[in-house]
C-alpha positions in Angstrom: 9.6 107.9 8.3 8.2 105.5 11.6 9.0 108.3 14.0 7.7 110.7 11.9 4.5 108.9 11.8 4.0 108.6 15.5 5.0 112.2 15.9 2.0 113.0 13.4 -0.1 110.8 15.3 0.7 112.2 18.7 0.3 116.0 17.4 -3.0 114.9 15.7 -4.4 113.7 19.1 -3.5 117.0 20.8 -5.8 118.8 18.5 -8.5 115.7 18.4 -11.3 117.2 20.8 -12.2 120.0 18.6 -12.7 117.1 15.5 -14.5 114.4 17.4 -16.8 114.2 14.4 -13.9 113.2 12.4 -14.6 109.8 13.6 -17.6 110.1 15.4 -19.9 110.6 12.2 -21.6 107.4 12.2 -19.2 105.7 10.1 -16.3 104.8 11.8 -17.6 105.1 15.6 -20.9 106.0 17.2 -22.2 109.2 16.1 -22.4 112.0 18.9 -25.4 113.6 17.7 -27.5 110.7 18.7 -26.2 110.5 22.2 -27.1 112.9 25.0 -24.9 115.5 26.8 -25.0 113.4 29.9 -24.1 110.2 28.0 -21.2 111.9 26.5 -19.8 113.5 29.5 -19.9 110.3 31.7 -18.3 108.5 29.0 -15.7 110.9 28.6 -14.9 110.8 32.2 -14.6 107.3 32.2 -12.1 107.6 29.8 -10.4 110.2 31.6 -10.5 107.9 35.0 -9.1 104.8 32.9 -12.4 103.1 33.6 -13.0 102.8 29.7 -10.1 101.7 27.5 -9.7 102.8 23.6 -6.6 103.5 21.9 -7.8 106.6 20.6 -9.1 108.1 23.8 -5.6 108.8 25.7 -6.2 112.3 24.8 -9.1 112.5 27.0 -6.5 112.2 30.0 -5.3 115.5 29.1 -8.6 117.4 29.0 -9.8 119.5 31.7 -13.3 118.9 33.3 -14.1 122.4 31.4 -13.2 121.0 28.0 -14.9 117.8 28.6 -18.2 119.5 29.4 -17.9 121.9 26.1 -17.3 118.8 24.4 -20.2 117.2 25.7 -22.5 120.0 25.0 -20.9 120.5 21.7 -21.5 117.1 19.9 -24.7 116.0 22.0 -28.0 115.7 20.3 -28.7 118.8 22.2 -25.5 120.6 21.3 -25.2 123.2 18.4 -22.5 121.6 16.4 -22.8 122.1 12.8 -21.3 119.5 10.6 -22.3 121.2 7.1 -18.4 121.8 6.8 -17.5 118.0 6.4 
């Protein structure tokens, strides 16, 4: 059972970038829609380089520069993310 839980968390991490708002909705973690594109991108790059640490951010190390840019644009206060589906 423990192995299944770990496997499930690993798989969830692989698909976490499209679901950033599951945590970043203001109730669990920082609300990304209140951050600028530049702030989000800067933080994601720091996480990728290991300059900032957080257990949930390991998946950022696998993101390409293009994916980081897309996520920062999508979820920033200037972005076009529509959270009406949540």
